[in-house]
N, CA and C atoms as an extended XYZ file, in Angstrom:
510
Properties=species:S:1:pos:R:3:atomname:S:1:resname:S:1:resid:I:1 pbc="F F F"
N       -37.928      -50.136        0.861 N   MET     1
C       -37.692      -48.830        0.762 CA  MET     1
C       -38.788      -48.345        1.541 C   MET     1
N       -39.883      -48.424        1.501 N   ARG     2
C       -40.707      -47.180        2.745 CA  ARG     2
C       -40.394      -46.892        3.623 C   ARG     2
N       -39.543      -48.222        4.663 N   ARG     3
C       -39.070      -47.841        6.180 CA  ARG     3
C       -38.120      -46.673        5.565 C   ARG     3
N       -37.225      -47.015        5.127 N   ASN     4
C       -36.418      -46.422        4.442 CA  ASN     4
C       -36.350      -44.221        4.083 C   ASN     4
N       -37.722      -44.133        3.397 N   VAL     5
C       -38.391      -43.293        3.214 CA  VAL     5
C       -38.648      -42.994        4.458 C   VAL     5
N       -39.997      -43.110        5.079 N   ALA     6
C       -40.147      -43.032        6.534 CA  ALA     6
C       -39.035      -42.269        7.560 C   ALA     6
N       -38.034      -42.989        7.466 N   VAL     7
C       -36.447      -43.175        8.681 CA  VAL     7
C       -36.191      -41.824        8.055 C   VAL     7
N       -35.958      -41.340        6.542 N   ALA     8
C       -35.979      -39.907        5.921 CA  ALA     8
C       -36.105      -39.396        6.417 C   ALA     8
N       -37.500      -39.231        6.007 N   THR     9
C       -38.259      -37.857        6.823 CA  THR     9
C       -38.731      -37.608        8.025 C   THR     9
N       -38.637      -38.416        8.780 N   VAL    10
C       -38.692      -38.245       10.002 CA  VAL    10
C       -37.596      -37.432       10.347 C   VAL    10
N       -36.195      -38.045        9.928 N   ILE    11
C       -34.791      -37.478       10.663 CA  ILE    11
C       -35.245      -35.913        9.887 C   ILE    11
N       -35.078      -35.708        8.287 N   ALA    12
C       -35.065      -34.288        7.837 CA  ALA    12
C       -36.380      -33.335        8.931 C   ALA    12
N       -37.502      -33.843        9.108 N   LEU    13
C       -38.486      -33.267       10.225 CA  LEU    13
C       -37.115      -32.705       11.631 C   LEU    13
N       -36.357      -33.653       11.544 N   SER    14
C       -36.751      -33.686       13.173 CA  SER    14
C       -35.174      -32.803       13.578 C   SER    14
N       -34.999      -32.642       12.147 N   VAL    15
C       -33.820      -31.381       11.657 CA  VAL    15
C       -34.488      -30.237       11.273 C   VAL    15
N       -35.206      -29.718       10.878 N   ALA    16
C       -35.787      -28.875       10.422 CA  ALA    16
C       -36.652      -28.316       11.879 C   ALA    16
N       -37.001      -29.571       12.771 N   LEU    17
C       -37.375      -28.435       14.047 CA  LEU    17
C       -36.539      -28.202       14.938 C   LEU    17
N       -35.197      -28.217       15.188 N   ALA    18
C       -34.201      -28.465       16.278 CA  ALA    18
C       -33.811      -27.097       15.129 C   ALA    18
N       -33.652      -26.878       13.769 N   THR    19
C       -33.261      -25.711       13.429 CA  THR    19
C       -34.268      -24.553       13.929 C   THR    19
N       -35.378      -24.689       13.496 N   THR    20
C       -36.724      -23.881       13.905 CA  THR    20
C       -36.408      -23.684       15.984 C   THR    20
N       -36.648      -24.413       16.341 N   CYS    21
C       -36.400      -24.195       17.591 CA  CYS    21
C       -34.868      -23.413       17.542 C   CYS    21
N       -34.067      -23.485       17.498 N   VAL    22
C       -32.987      -22.409       17.776 CA  VAL    22
C       -32.929      -21.446       17.060 C   VAL    22
N       -33.871      -20.802       16.354 N   VAL    23
C       -34.323      -19.866       15.317 CA  VAL    23
C       -35.195      -18.769       16.117 C   VAL    23
N       -36.408      -19.838       16.717 N   ILE    24
C       -36.790      -18.779       17.928 CA  ILE    24
C       -36.320      -18.683       19.066 C   ILE    24
N       -35.288      -19.697       19.631 N   ASP    25
C       -34.811      -19.110       20.875 CA  ASP    25
C       -33.920      -18.125       20.623 C   ASP    25
N       -33.192      -18.141       19.538 N   SER    26
C       -32.217      -16.549       19.215 CA  SER    26
C       -32.982      -15.212       19.222 C   SER    26
N       -34.366      -15.749       18.661 N   VAL    27
C       -34.881      -14.668       18.845 CA  VAL    27
C       -35.522      -14.225       19.860 C   VAL    27
N       -36.312      -15.295       20.820 N   ARG    28
C       -36.309      -14.709       22.046 CA  ARG    28
C       -35.358      -14.008       22.869 C   ARG    28
N       -34.342      -14.908       23.098 N   ALA    29
C       -33.155      -14.447       22.876 CA  ALA    29
C       -32.977      -12.204       22.745 C   ALA    29
N       -33.340      -12.624       21.522 N   GLN    30
C       -33.477      -10.438       21.203 CA  GLN    30
C       -34.081       -9.656       21.786 C   GLN    30
N       -35.220      -10.689       21.845 N   ASP    31
C       -36.508       -9.770       22.880 CA  ASP    31
C       -36.067       -9.223       23.695 C   ASP    31
N       -35.756      -10.465       24.620 N   ALA    32
C       -35.091      -10.479       26.168 CA  ALA    32
C       -34.691       -8.707       27.019 C   ALA    32
N       -33.586       -8.598       24.904 N   THR    33
C       -32.749       -7.438       25.590 CA  THR    33
C       -33.701       -5.734       24.783 C   THR    33
N       -34.226       -5.839       23.981 N   ALA    34
C       -35.220       -5.012       23.251 CA  ALA    34
C       -36.755       -4.595       24.150 C   ALA    34
N       -36.283       -3.845       24.298 N   SER    35
C       -37.899       -2.760       24.440 CA  SER    35
C       -39.013       -3.145       24.119 C   SER    35
N       -40.470       -3.044       25.384 N   PRO    36
C       -41.398       -3.948       24.726 CA  PRO    36
C       -42.482       -2.410       23.816 C   PRO    36
N       -43.709       -3.166       23.412 N   ILE    37
C       -43.869       -1.358       22.013 CA  ILE    37
C       -43.046       -1.442       21.217 C   ILE    37
N       -41.709       -0.692       21.423 N   TYR    38
C       -40.943       -0.346       20.258 CA  TYR    38
C       -39.306       -1.456       19.876 C   TYR    38
N       -39.229       -1.705       20.969 N   GLY    39
C       -37.598       -2.681       20.501 CA  GLY    39
C       -36.709       -2.632       19.856 C   GLY    39
N       -36.903       -1.240       21.048 N   VAL    40
C       -35.612       -0.664       21.000 CA  VAL    40
C       -34.774       -1.116       21.509 C   VAL    40
N       -32.861       -1.497       21.619 N   ALA    41
C       -31.884       -2.214       22.162 CA  ALA    41
C       -31.341       -1.332       23.241 C   ALA    41
N       -30.336       -1.745       23.739 N   VAL    42
C       -29.175       -0.243       24.399 CA  VAL    42
C       -28.391       -0.154       23.019 C   VAL    42
N       -28.248        0.483       22.502 N   PRO    43
C       -26.761        0.508       20.722 CA  PRO    43
C       -25.635       -0.145       22.447 C   PRO    43
N       -24.518       -0.511       20.777 N   ASN    44
C       -23.239       -0.930       21.087 CA  ASN    44
C       -22.679        0.111       21.129 C   ASN    44
N       -21.662        0.688       21.751 N   GLY    45
C       -20.800        1.268       21.931 CA  GLY    45
C       -21.432        2.846       22.315 C   GLY    45
N       -22.979        3.128       22.843 N   TYR    46
C       -22.673        4.345       22.876 CA  TYR    46
C       -21.940        5.440       24.033 C   TYR    46
N       -21.465        4.458       24.939 N   ARG    47
C       -20.683        4.612       26.179 CA  ARG    47
C       -19.138        5.807       25.426 C   ARG    47
N       -19.135        5.480       24.101 N   SER    48
C       -18.182        6.691       23.203 CA  SER    48
C       -18.671        7.636       22.610 C   SER    48
N       -19.773        7.516       22.708 N   TRP    49
C       -20.547        8.704       21.852 CA  TRP    49
C       -20.902       10.258       22.473 C   TRP    49
N       -20.828       11.467       22.096 N   GLU    50
C       -20.381       12.580       21.880 CA  GLU    50
C       -21.549       13.117       23.181 C   GLU    50
N       -20.924       13.709       24.464 N   LEU    51
C       -22.022       14.342       25.141 CA  LEU    51
C       -23.077       15.413       24.388 C   LEU    51
N       -24.156       15.160       24.708 N   VAL    52
C       -25.581       16.234       24.505 CA  VAL    52
C       -25.329       17.261       25.152 C   VAL    52
N       -25.914       16.791       26.271 N   ALA    53
C       -25.982       17.922       27.747 CA  ALA    53
C       -26.255       17.047       29.073 C   ALA    53
N       -25.703       17.279       29.975 N   PRO    54
C       -25.819       16.958       31.030 CA  PRO    54
C       -27.135       17.474       32.119 C   PRO    54
N       -27.190       16.919       32.878 N   ALA    55
C       -28.625       17.254       33.521 CA  ALA    55
C       -29.007       17.057       34.918 C   ALA    55
N       -29.763       18.037       35.706 N   LEU    56
C       -29.788       17.932       36.912 CA  LEU    56
C       -31.580       17.238       37.134 C   LEU    56
N       -31.379       16.143       38.012 N   GLU    57
C       -33.363       16.380       38.583 CA  GLU    57
C       -33.983       15.794       39.114 C   GLU    57
N       -33.700       16.929       40.204 N   ASP    58
C       -34.576       17.316       41.015 CA  ASP    58
C       -35.270       15.833       42.041 C   ASP    58
N       -36.063       15.991       43.116 N   ASP    59
C       -36.671       15.574       43.902 CA  ASP    59
C       -38.170       14.681       42.950 C   ASP    59
N       -39.066       14.228       42.887 N   PRO    60
C       -38.766       12.425       44.028 CA  PRO    60
C       -37.328       11.898       43.167 C   PRO    60
N       -37.006       12.093       41.982 N   LEU    61
C       -35.492       11.426       41.346 CA  LEU    61
C       -34.038       11.448       42.024 C   LEU    61
N       -34.009       12.307       41.562 N   ASP    62
C       -32.380       13.139       42.246 CA  ASP    62
C       -31.727       12.226       41.773 C   ASP    62
N       -31.468       13.054       40.822 N   GLU    63
C       -30.581       12.234       39.368 CA  GLU    63
C       -29.569       13.111       39.046 C   GLU    63
N       -27.875       12.773       38.427 N   LEU    64
C       -27.811       13.069       37.632 CA  LEU    64
C       -27.463       12.327       36.319 C   LEU    64
N       -28.014       13.595       35.081 N   ARG    65
C       -28.620       12.264       34.145 CA  ARG    65
C       -27.270       13.334       33.136 C   ARG    65
N       -26.627       12.227       31.829 N   ALA    66
C       -26.161       12.834       30.979 CA  ALA    66
C       -27.099       11.973       30.043 C   ALA    66
N       -26.916       13.270       28.288 N   VAL    67
C       -27.560       12.272       27.096 CA  VAL    67
C       -26.375       12.026       26.447 C   VAL    67
N       -26.330       11.347       26.071 N   VAL    68
C       -24.834       11.003       24.451 CA  VAL    68
C       -26.227       11.090       23.171 C   VAL    68
N       -25.054       11.183       21.883 N   GLY    69
C       -25.891       10.955       21.401 CA  GLY    69
C       -25.282       10.205       20.245 C   GLY    69
N       -25.709        9.727       18.912 N   ASN    70
C       -24.832        9.287       17.873 CA  ASN    70
C       -24.389       10.412       16.460 C   ASN    70
N       -23.447       10.144       15.702 N   THR    71
C       -23.502       10.997       15.012 CA  THR    71
C       -24.171       12.163       14.396 C   THR    71
N       -25.110       11.824       13.670 N   LEU    72
C       -26.358       12.455       13.664 CA  LEU    72
C       -27.336       13.080       14.514 C   LEU    72
N       -27.016       12.538       15.446 N   ALA    73
C       -28.382       13.116       16.604 CA  ALA    73
C       -26.661       14.777       16.516 C   ALA    73
N       -25.929       14.310       16.778 N   THR    74
C       -24.497       15.598       17.256 CA  THR    74
C       -24.557       16.455       16.267 C   THR    74
N       -24.983       16.153       14.676 N   LYS    75
C       -24.782       17.148       13.697 CA  LYS    75
C       -25.871       17.788       13.554 C   LYS    75
N       -26.935       17.081       13.719 N   ALA    76
C       -28.612       17.657       14.454 CA  ALA    76
C       -28.490       19.027       14.913 C   ALA    76
N       -27.868       18.768       16.319 N   TYR    77
C       -28.100       19.455       16.921 CA  TYR    77
C       -27.013       20.830       17.016 C   TYR    77
N       -26.000       20.525       15.832 N   ARG    78
C       -25.472       21.932       15.741 CA  ARG    78
C       -25.606       22.480       14.686 C   ARG    78
N       -26.409       21.631       14.203 N   THR    79
C       -26.774       22.654       13.129 CA  THR    79
C       -28.663       23.164       13.367 C   THR    79
N       -29.148       23.047       13.862 N   ASP    80
C       -30.192       23.137       14.365 CA  ASP    80
C       -31.178       22.608       13.835 C   ASP    80
N       -30.812       21.271       13.076 N   THR    81
C       -31.799       20.770       12.290 CA  THR    81
C       -33.212       20.181       12.896 C   THR    81
N       -34.389       20.561       12.418 N   LEU    82
C       -35.338       19.484       13.042 CA  LEU    82
C       -36.185       19.802       12.246 C   LEU    82
N       -36.839       18.398       11.880 N   PRO    83
C       -37.312       17.153       13.225 CA  PRO    83
C       -35.440       16.994       12.564 C   PRO    83
N       -35.048       15.517       13.555 N   PHE    84
C       -33.647       15.095       13.861 CA  PHE    84
C       -34.033       13.805       12.457 C   PHE    84
N       -32.677       13.597       12.287 N   PRO    85
C       -33.204       13.059       11.122 CA  PRO    85
C       -33.108       11.533       11.010 C   PRO    85
N       -33.912       10.517       10.423 N   ASP    86
C       -33.916        9.593       10.345 CA  ASP    86
C       -32.056        8.541       10.443 C   ASP    86
N       -32.437        7.593       11.938 N   GLY    87
C       -31.480        7.527       12.473 CA  GLY    87
C       -30.094        7.666       13.215 C   GLY    87
N       -31.190        8.717       14.398 N   THR    88
C       -30.915        9.369       15.068 CA  THR    88
C       -30.360        8.531       16.052 C   THR    88
N       -29.701        8.554       17.382 N   VAL    89
C       -29.927        7.987       18.556 CA  VAL    89
C       -29.598        8.316       19.551 C   VAL    89
N       -30.307        8.789       20.902 N   LEU    90
C       -29.811        9.945       22.128 CA  LEU    90
C       -29.682        8.408       22.901 C   LEU    90
N       -29.325        8.687       23.474 N   VAL    91
C       -29.169        7.559       24.562 CA  VAL    91
C       -28.921        8.245       26.526 C   VAL    91
N       -29.678        8.405       27.374 N   LYS    92
C       -29.919        9.259       28.629 CA  LYS    92
C       -28.976        8.417       29.532 C   LYS    92
N       -28.469        8.366       30.344 N   LEU    93
C       -27.694        7.882       31.519 CA  LEU    93
C       -28.022        8.079       33.076 C   LEU    93
N       -28.103        7.484       33.705 N   ALA    94
C       -29.119        8.367       34.834 CA  ALA    94
C       -28.544        8.131       35.806 C   ALA    94
N       -28.012        8.499       37.459 N   TRP    95
C       -27.520        8.019       38.529 CA  TRP    95
C       -28.040        8.530       39.589 C   TRP    95
N       -28.387        7.700       40.464 N   LYS    96
C       -28.465        8.875       41.984 CA  LYS    96
C       -27.396        9.715       42.176 C   LYS    96
N       -28.245       11.120       42.697 N   ARG    97
C       -26.624       11.875       43.201 CA  ARG    97
C       -25.930       11.508       44.664 C   ARG    97
N       -24.880       11.294       44.149 N   THR    98
C       -23.734       11.912       45.743 CA  THR    98
C       -23.180       12.458       45.784 C   THR    98
N       -22.966       12.498       46.866 N   GLN    99
C       -22.272       13.725       47.782 CA  GLN    99
C       -20.268       13.093       47.728 C   GLN    99
N       -20.204       14.580       46.613 N   SER   100
C       -18.702       13.814       46.680 CA  SER   100
C       -17.661       13.315       48.031 C   SER   100
N       -16.721       12.644       48.215 N   PRO   101
C       -16.270       12.209       50.016 CA  PRO   101
C       -15.109       13.135       49.796 C   PRO   101
N       -14.669       13.737       48.565 N   GLU   102
C       -13.744       14.282       48.459 CA  GLU   102
C       -14.144       15.833       48.219 C   GLU   102
N       -14.358       16.287       48.205 N   PHE   103
C       -14.928       18.392       47.938 CA  PHE   103
C       -16.427       17.420       48.114 C   PHE   103
N       -16.769       18.748       49.464 N   GLU   104
C       -17.998       18.165       50.282 CA  GLU   104
C       -19.089       18.949       49.199 C   GLU   104
N       -18.362       20.092       48.325 N   SER   105
C       -19.558       21.023       47.122 CA  SER   105
C       -20.215       20.386       45.997 C   SER   105
N       -19.811       19.274       45.980 N   ALA   106
C       -19.950       18.741       44.342 CA  ALA   106
C       -20.668       17.808       44.879 C   ALA   106
N       -21.753       17.242       43.677 N   THR   107
C       -22.999       16.402       43.322 CA  THR   107
C       -21.476       15.201       42.445 C   THR   107
N       -21.760       13.954       42.985 N   ILE   108
C       -21.105       12.826       41.934 CA  ILE   108
C       -21.985       11.448       41.556 C   ILE   108
N       -21.906       10.860       40.221 N   PRO   109
C       -23.041        9.545       40.415 CA  PRO   109
C       -22.796        9.093       41.344 C   PRO   109
N       -23.353        8.483       41.337 N   GLY   110
C       -23.594        7.210       42.953 CA  GLY   110
C       -24.639        6.397       41.599 C   GLY   110
N       -25.408        5.492       42.211 N   SER   111
C       -25.572        4.149       41.899 CA  SER   111
C       -26.064        4.579       40.645 C   SER   111
N       -26.244        3.870       39.001 N   ALA   112
C       -26.910        4.230       38.854 CA  ALA   112
C       -28.141        3.652       38.199 C   ALA   112
N       -29.352        4.342       37.672 N   THR   113
C       -30.934        4.208       37.629 CA  THR   113
C       -31.216        3.922       36.677 C   THR   113
N       -30.623        4.738       35.283 N   THR   114
C       -31.585        3.599       33.813 CA  THR   114
C       -30.705        4.579       32.823 C   THR   114
N       -30.545        3.728       31.246 N   VAL   115
C       -30.646        4.177       30.417 CA  VAL   115
C       -31.628        3.224       29.984 C   VAL   115
N       -31.694        5.170       29.087 N   GLN   116
C       -33.140        5.676       27.696 CA  GLN   116
C       -32.970        5.917       26.844 C   GLN   116
N       -32.975        5.275       25.859 N   VAL   117
C       -32.936        4.946       24.265 CA  VAL   117
C       -33.907        5.863       23.320 C   VAL   117
N       -33.769        6.752       22.688 N   MET   118
C       -34.726        6.602       21.804 CA  MET   118
C       -33.836        6.760       20.186 C   MET   118
N       -34.556        6.451       19.219 N   VAL   119
C       -34.374        5.988       18.023 CA  VAL   119
C       -35.502        6.766       17.634 C   VAL   119
N       -34.882        7.592       16.625 N   LYS   120
C       -35.808        8.029       14.835 CA  LYS   120
C       -36.019        6.938       13.958 C   LYS   120
N       -36.770        6.504       13.552 N   ASP   121
C       -37.572        6.180       12.515 CA  ASP   121
C       -38.651        6.724       12.158 C   ASP   121
N       -38.573        7.609       10.937 N   SER   122
C       -40.397        8.503       10.817 CA  SER   122
C       -41.155        7.374       10.754 C   SER   122
N       -40.440        6.087        9.794 N   GLN   123
C       -41.492        5.435        8.827 CA  GLN   123
C       -42.083        4.223        9.730 C   GLN   123
N       -40.698        3.583       10.491 N   LYS   124
C       -41.787        2.821       11.675 CA  LYS   124
C       -41.797        2.799       13.151 C   LYS   124
N       -42.233        4.007       13.430 N   TYR   125
C       -42.568        4.577       14.648 CA  TYR   125
C       -43.265        6.271       14.083 C   TYR   125
N       -44.057        6.133       12.939 N   ALA   126
C       -45.097        7.468       12.704 CA  ALA   126
C       -45.755        7.763       13.587 C   ALA   126
N       -46.212        6.309       14.392 N   ALA   127
C       -47.728        6.893       15.715 CA  ALA   127
C       -47.091        7.602       16.529 C   ALA   127
N       -45.912        7.064       16.551 N   THR   128
C       -45.387        8.151       17.816 CA  THR   128
C       -44.031        9.709       17.842 C   THR   128
N       -44.265        9.896       16.735 N   GLY   129
C       -43.803       11.206       16.563 CA  GLY   129
C       -41.836       10.593       15.949 C   GLY   129
N       -42.739        9.454       15.139 N   GLY   130
C       -41.325        8.788       14.460 CA  GLY   130
C       -39.991        8.572       15.437 C   GLY   130
N       -40.618        8.553       16.759 N   TRP   131
C       -39.308        7.745       18.023 CA  TRP   131
C       -40.065        6.971       18.525 C   TRP   131
N       -38.780        5.679       18.535 N   GLY   132
C       -39.265        4.784       19.654 CA  GLY   132
C       -38.130        4.608       20.622 C   GLY   132
N       -38.570        4.683       22.033 N   PHE   133
C       -38.296        4.008       23.090 CA  PHE   133
C       -37.757        2.952       23.386 C   PHE   133
N       -36.369        3.595       25.074 N   GLY   134
C       -36.852        1.700       25.541 CA  GLY   134
C       -36.031        2.045       26.965 C   GLY   134
N       -36.244        2.015       28.183 N   ARG   135
C       -35.973        2.084       29.706 CA  ARG   135
C       -35.673        0.956       29.857 C   ARG   135
N       -34.701        0.997       30.030 N   PHE   136
C       -33.558       -0.029       30.839 CA  PHE   136
C       -32.940       -0.331       32.165 C   PHE   136
N       -32.819       -1.027       32.886 N   ILE   137
C       -32.519       -1.431       34.358 CA  ILE   137
C       -31.281       -2.228       34.295 C   ILE   137
N       -30.296       -1.779       34.938 N   ASP   138
C       -29.243       -3.305       34.719 CA  ASP   138
C       -29.369       -3.926       33.452 C   ASP   138
N       -29.291       -2.996       32.522 N   GLY   139
C       -29.144       -3.884       30.723 CA  GLY   139
C       -30.740       -4.388       30.261 C   GLY   139
N       -31.451       -4.538       31.371 N   LYS   140
C       -32.443       -5.165       30.936 CA  LYS   140
C       -34.576       -4.523       30.944 C   LYS   140
N       -34.907       -4.128       29.481 N   PRO   141
C       -35.481       -3.723       29.659 CA  PRO   141
C       -36.669       -3.398       30.325 C   PRO   141
N       -37.446       -2.224       31.198 N   VAL   142
C       -38.772       -2.420       31.908 CA  VAL   142
C       -40.367       -2.932       31.373 C   VAL   142
N       -40.864       -3.200       32.341 N   ASP   143
C       -42.290       -3.827       31.572 CA  ASP   143
C       -43.123       -2.706       30.741 C   ASP   143
N       -44.214       -3.207       30.139 N   GLU   144
C       -44.665       -2.427       28.331 CA  GLU   144
C       -45.496       -1.124       29.310 C   GLU   144
N       -45.696       -1.505       30.447 N   ALA   145
C       -46.399       -0.008       31.138 CA  ALA   145
C       -46.127        1.087       30.927 C   ALA   145
N       -45.027        0.930       31.325 N   GLN   146
C       -44.193        1.312       32.092 CA  GLN   146
C       -43.388        2.482       30.346 C   GLN   146
N       -43.054        1.721       29.691 N   HIS   147
C       -43.177        1.960       27.727 CA  HIS   147
C       -44.140        2.804       27.386 C   HIS   147
N       -45.490        2.308       28.181 N   GLU   148
C       -46.937        3.597       27.649 CA  GLU   148
C       -46.841        4.427       27.691 C   GLU   148
N       -46.303        4.563       28.850 N   THR   149
C       -46.107        6.082       28.815 CA  THR   149
C       -44.801        7.467       28.196 C   THR   149
N       -44.155        6.659       27.874 N   CYS   150
C       -43.253        7.498       26.926 CA  CYS   150
C       -43.738        8.606       25.863 C   CYS   150
N       -44.244        8.037       25.106 N   PHE   151
C       -44.328        9.105       23.696 CA  PHE   151
C       -45.565        9.975       24.667 C   PHE   151
N       -46.296        9.808       24.950 N   ALA   152
C       -47.671       10.721       25.905 CA  ALA   152
C       -46.831       11.771       26.672 C   ALA   152
N       -45.862       11.959       27.540 N   CYS   153
C       -44.794       12.883       28.176 CA  CYS   153
C       -44.423       13.451       27.209 C   CYS   153
N       -43.539       13.108       26.172 N   HIS   154
C       -42.686       14.019       25.329 CA  HIS   154
C       -43.739       14.403       24.562 C   HIS   154
N       -44.977       13.943       23.752 N   GLU   155
C       -45.866       14.585       23.508 CA  GLU   155
C       -46.320       15.895       24.135 C   GLU   155
N       -46.657       16.178       24.721 N   ALA   156
C       -47.585       17.073       26.052 CA  ALA   156
C       -46.934       18.346       25.810 C   ALA   156
N       -45.343       17.345       25.624 N   ARG   157
C       -44.142       18.363       26.802 CA  ARG   157
C       -43.260       19.320       25.476 C   ARG   157
N       -42.498       18.506       24.737 N   VAL   158
C       -42.035       19.367       23.949 CA  VAL   158
C       -42.295       19.034       22.599 C   VAL   158
N       -43.629       18.929       22.189 N   GLN   159
C       -43.865       18.595       20.408 CA  GLN   159
C       -43.516       19.558       19.666 C   GLN   159
N       -42.900       20.553       19.980 N   ASP   160
C       -42.681       21.861       19.172 CA  ASP   160
C       -41.238       21.014       18.686 C   ASP   160
N       -40.380       20.486       19.847 N   HIS   161
C       -38.653       20.335       19.507 CA  HIS   161
C       -38.435       18.481       19.415 C   HIS   161
N       -39.507       18.511       18.540 N   ASP   162
C       -39.553       16.856       17.850 CA  ASP   162
C       -38.951       15.883       18.787 C   ASP   162
N       -40.364       16.152       19.951 N   TYR   163
C       -40.718       15.126       20.890 CA  TYR   163
C       -39.043       14.813       21.911 C   TYR   163
N       -38.057       15.735       21.721 N   VAL   164
C       -37.364       15.478       22.392 CA  VAL   164
C       -36.348       16.531       23.732 C   VAL   164
N       -36.339       16.119       24.420 N   PHE   165
C       -36.491       17.210       25.899 CA  PHE   165
C       -34.996       17.855       25.582 C   PHE   165
N       -34.073       16.829       25.792 N   THR   166
C       -32.478       18.065       25.760 CA  THR   166
C       -32.490       18.902       24.482 C   THR   166
N       -32.174       20.038       25.334 N   ARG   167
C       -31.560       20.907       24.404 CA  ARG   167
C       -29.254       20.511       24.150 C   ARG   167
N       -29.088       21.360       23.112 N   TYR   168
C       -27.728       21.095       23.092 CA  TYR   168
C       -26.961       22.171       24.143 C   TYR   168
N       -25.745       21.186       25.292 N   ALA   169
C       -25.335       22.043       25.626 CA  ALA   169
C       -23.787       22.618       25.543 C   ALA   169
N       -23.022       23.650       24.516 N   PRO   170
C       -22.694       24.258       24.036 CA  PRO   170
C       -21.018       24.035       24.653 C   PRO   170
């Protein structure tokens, strides 16, 4: 009888341990796709979101950029609502500039450089103006050191626009 209880206990502990390992591995897998510090991920379906504005970045980056926003973001832009409401998500796509092979004076997107994400949650990100940040290369978040610079740059330059650089292009 004691042996059966001991065997049952070992089996129960083994199942619990295996389940715990699966849960931990699942969390690690999710963490691998989220930005350090903020835990921001690239949102599903963002490529079908509405364009907020394009941008041209000069040297040294030499990039074409486009910012898209979810429905809350575009509504806030259209109605000049600041601060942006919680749930606002902005995604910046960036590419190296390349001369068009078909039209000499045109610049077109070349290789992708980054995808950058801003998520508004005034409680979760209270220490950073209500915004969480993510910067991704090839779908993977860049290191913590790069994420440590996000808010400082926004705070120094666009504090009066709810820490957002992008203006709406009608």
